[in-house]
N, C-alpha and C positions, 0 to 999 in steps of 0.2 A: 056799860062796863066793857073794857077792851079785853079781848081774849089774849091770854099769854101762853106761849109754848115754851117748852124747855129749849135750851140752846142747842142741844144735839140734833133736834129736828130741823132747825135752820141750817145747821152744818151738813146734814144729810142731803137736804134739798139742793144746797150749793154744790155738793160732790156729785150728785146725779146730773145736774146741769153741766158741770165741768166735763164729766165723762161723755155726756152726749155731744157736747161741742168738739171734743177731742176726736171722737169716732165719726163725726160728720165732716171734719176738716178735710179728709182725703178727697171728698167730692169737688173740692176746688182744683184738683189736679186730674183732669180728664185723660183717658188713655190716648196715646199717639197712634194714628194710622201707620201701619208699618209693613214692610216685606221681610218675611223670614227666609233666609237663604240656608239651604242645606244641600247635601250631596246624594247622588243616586249610586255612585261607584266608590269602591274602596280606594281606588287610585286617585280620586279627586279629594281635595281639601279646601275648605273655606278659610282663606287667610287674608292678610293685608292686600296682597296683589289682586285677589278676587274682588275685594271692596273697591279697590282702585279702578278696575275695569267697570264696575257698576256705576261708580261716581262719574267716570268720563262719559259713559253712555247717556246718563241723566243730564249732564251738562250740555251735551251736544243736542239733546231733545228739549232743552230749555225747561226742564222740570226741577223745581227747587227741592233740595234735600235738606231736611233739618239736621240729621245726625246719622252717622254710620258707625257701627260698633261690632266688635267680635264678642260672641257669647259661647257658652258651653255647648249650645245646640247648633252652632254655625255662625251666622252673621245676621244683623238686623239693620235695616235701613228705615229710618223714621221720617215722616212727612208731616207737613203742617195741616193738611186737609185730606179727606177721603178722595177728592177728585184727583189730587196729585198722586195718591197711592194707586188708584185704578189706572191712571195714565202711565205710571212708571212700571207696572208689572210686565207688560209685553216688551217694553224697552230693555229692561234688565234681563228678562229670560232670553231674549235674542242675543244680548251681549255675552252672556255666560255660557250659552249652549246647552246641550242635552245632558250634560254631566251634573247639572245643578238643578235643584228644585226651588222655584220662587213662589211662596205662598203668601196670601194675604193674612195679616195678623193685627192685633191690637196690643200695644205694649204699655203697661202701667207706668205712670210717672210719679206715683206716690213717693215722697221722701223715705229713705231707709229707716229713719228713727220712727216714723209712723208705722211702717210695715213691720218693724220688730215688735211693736205693741199689738200686732194683729189687726191694725186698722186698714181699711181698704175702701175705695169708692163703692157706691151701690151698683149692683149689676142690673143694667138696663135690658129690657127685653127688645126683640126685633123691632117692634113697633116704635119704641122710643129712640132706637138707633137709626131709624130711617129705612128699615127693611134689610133684606139679605141679597148679596150679589152672587149669581151663579155664572160661571165661566164654562161653556161647553165647547169642546173641541171636536170638529166634524172632519171625518175622513172624506174630503171633497172628491178625490178620484173614485173611491169606492161608491159614494153616493150617486155620482154621475153615471157610473157604469150600471148601477142597479136601476136607476130611473130609465136609462136607454133600453135595457133589457125588458122592462115592463112596457115601455112604449113600442118596442118591436113586436111584442106579443099582441098588443092592442092593435097595431097596424095590420098584422096578419088577419086578425078577426074582422076588421073593417073591410079589407080587400075581399075576403071570402064572402062576407055578407052582401057586398055589391057585385060579386061575381067578376071581379077584375083579376085576371091571371097574372101571377108573378113568378119569377124564377127563385128568388131568395131574398131574405131580409137579414143583412149582416151588420155587425158593429166592429169597427176597426179604428183604433187611434182616436176614439171619441167622436167618430162620424158614423151615422147611421145611414147605410146604403140600401136601396131597394132596386133589384135587377129584374128586368123583364125580357121576354122573348120577342115581343112585338112592340113597335113604337106607339101603336094605337093604345095599347094597354098602359104603356108608360105615361102618355099624356092624360089619360082618364085618372090614373092613380095619383098623379102629381097634384091635380085639382082636388081630388077627394082627401088625400092625406094632409095637404096644407090646410084644408078647411077644418079638419078635425084635430090637428095637432100643432098648428102655428103658435097657439098661445100657451102650449105646455112644454113641448120639447125645445122649441127654438130659443126661448129666453134662457133655458138651462144650459145648453151646450154652446150657444152663441154662434152657431154655424148652420148654414143651409143644409138641408137634407140632400143627399146626392142621388139622383135618379139616373141609373146607368142602363143603357139598352145594349145587351150582349146576346 
């Protein structure tokens, strides 16, 4: 004997399926990789001229731009892929200068009629999005200076340990100089220091150490 259910139960099942399909539909519209443009100073503003400068810079760099638009938060540059987005960031930042902030972003593409119903794509974790990108800016001159200062201190310790007399160890314009009172000490120190520091200091400053006899 066949089981028979009331009509309202079938209608309820169809309604639940329809709602499920409706709220799953936004997943067909993945977020666009984008650059968010904003300003750091009150005197600067993101306008059509700003977007035009960014577009020209991207065109010169052969980076394809999907769409550029002004928003309430500034401006948005959309790209077809994450690779284009990452390649475009330094190009746009250089073209706009220090008055503007260029940040990585993801912009939703869900149609407005779906968004008005509260429907949106599923939020993926970092593992499903391919990880996270960190951009670290290094103060290169300060890092070089600090490394040379550490090396200068280590050189003094090496010279004292091997009882090689020196006059001074100085850093000037990115060059580390060791001065001696006697040429014999200079020759001994040159062999000793190059042996201990050739693979650390030399690749960093890309200059030979200056051994000066005064």
